[in-house]
C-alpha positions in Angstrom: 84.5 126.4 113.7 84.6 125.1 117.0 87.9 123.4 118.3 88.3 119.8 119.4 88.9 118.8 122.9 92.5 119.0 124.0 92.7 115.2 124.2 92.1 114.7 120.5 94.1 117.8 119.5 97.1 116.0 121.4 96.7 112.8 119.7 96.4 114.2 116.4 99.6 116.0 117.0 101.4 113.1 118.2 100.5 111.1 115.3 101.4 114.2 113.0 104.9 114.4 114.7 105.4 110.7 114.5 104.7 110.7 110.6 106.9 113.9 110.0 109.7 112.3 112.0 109.6 109.1 110.1 109.3 111.0 106.7 112.3 113.4 107.6 114.4 110.5 108.5 113.6 108.6 105.5 113.8 111.4 103.2 117.3 112.5 104.4 118.5 109.1 104.6 117.6 108.8 100.7 119.3 112.1 100.0 122.4 110.8 101.7 122.5 107.7 99.6 122.3 109.9 96.5 125.2 112.0 97.7 127.4 109.1 98.7 126.7 106.9 95.7 128.4 108.2 92.5 126.7 105.9 90.1 123.3 104.4 90.7 121.6 101.7 88.5 118.2 101.9 87.0 116.7 99.8 89.8 118.4 102.0 92.4 117.0 105.3 90.9 113.4 103.6 90.8 113.7 102.7 94.5 115.0 106.1 95.4 112.1 107.9 93.4 109.4 105.5 95.0 110.9 105.9 98.4 111.2 109.9 98.0 107.5 109.9 97.1 106.5 107.8 100.0 108.6 109.7 102.5 107.1 113.1 101.1 103.5 111.5 101.4 104.3 110.9 104.9 105.5 114.3 105.7 102.3 115.6 104.2 100.1 113.3 106.3 102.1 114.5 109.3 101.7 118.1 108.4 98.2 118.0 107.7 97.5 116.4 111.4 99.9 118.6 113.2 98.7 121.9 112.0 95.3 121.4 110.4 93.7 118.9 112.9 92.6 117.3 109.6 91.0 114.1 108.9 92.8 110.9 109.2 92.2 109.3 106.0 95.7 110.0 104.5 97.3 108.9 107.7 95.4 105.6 107.3 96.3 105.3 103.7 100.0 106.0 104.7 100.0 103.2 107.4 98.3 100.5 105.1 101.0 101.1 102.6 103.4 100.1 105.3 101.5 97.1 106.6 102.6 94.5 104.4 106.1 93.7 102.7 106.4 91.3 99.9 109.4 89.2 98.9 108.6 87.3 95.7 111.7 85.7 94.1 113.3 88.7 92.4 110.7 91.4 93.5 110.9 92.9 96.9 108.8 95.7 98.4 109.0 96.9 101.9 108.2 100.5 103.1 108.4 101.7 106.7 107.7 105.6 107.2 108.5 105.5 111.0 109.2 102.9 113.7 108.7 99.5 112.0 108.4 96.4 114.3 107.3 93.6 112.0 107.3 89.9 111.6 108.8 88.3 108.4 107.8 84.9 107.1 109.9 83.5 104.3 108.2 80.6 102.6 111.0 79.2 100.7 113.1 78.2 103.8 110.1 78.3 106.2 111.8 80.8 108.6 110.3 83.4 110.7 112.0 86.5 112.1 111.1 89.8 113.8 112.8 93.0 113.2 112.8 96.6 114.3 113.9 99.4 112.0 113.8 103.1 111.5 112.3 104.5 108.3 113.4 102.5 105.1 112.4 101.7 101.7 113.2 98.3 100.1 112.4 97.9 96.4 114.2 95.7 94.4 114.2 93.3 91.4 116.8 91.0 92.6 115.7 89.5 95.8 116.3 85.9 96.9 113.3 85.0 99.1 109.7 84.3 98.7 107.6 85.6 101.9 105.9 88.4 103.5 106.3 90.8 106.5 103.5 92.3 108.6 104.3 95.6 110.4 102.8 95.5 113.9 103.5 99.5 114.4 101.5 100.3 111.2 98.5 98.3 112.3 98.5 99.7 115.9 98.8 103.3 114.3 95.7 102.2 112.0 93.8 101.2 115.0 94.6 104.4 117.1 93.7 106.4 113.8 90.3 104.6 113.4 89.4 104.9 116.9 90.4 108.6 116.9 88.4 109.3 113.9 85.2 107.7 115.1 85.6 109.4 118.4 85.8 112.8 116.7 82.7 112.1 114.7 81.0 111.1 117.6 82.1 114.3 119.3 81.1 116.5 116.5 77.6 114.9 116.3 77.0 115.2 120.0 78.3 119.0 119.8 76.1 119.8 116.7 72.9 118.1 118.4 73.6 119.9 121.7 73.9 123.3 119.7 70.5 122.6 118.0 68.8 122.3 121.4 
């Protein structure tokens, strides 16, 4: 199989390193929470379990791009999971597997704020707000991954066509 041009390989590797970085930081921060806390409630264990699965998924996505120059489908899925955060009374879900720059809109008191965070997971049954957040970083990575995927498809089509001539 012919190798992709260097610009595509470099971008795949950059996306891979970004996802591995987010997954590793998130994974070890959750392990640290397990070590520090002697007693965890059932909701805490649910949050940690979901978080560990999501951060491991981020690692898998990064590894496939970094070492296998694989397709970008899992990366896009990983980023779409991170795009929206939801606060609905007692239920809260927000996941960031890398740098998170988001805008939060709370509908109960009509406030808007922006935040920047490192990898994190928030999953709770005891929230106080009603609202949502949109992760701008995840949207940008989805855009980059989609463009890169289309560019690679076009490159492969042109390469295959030129091989036939």
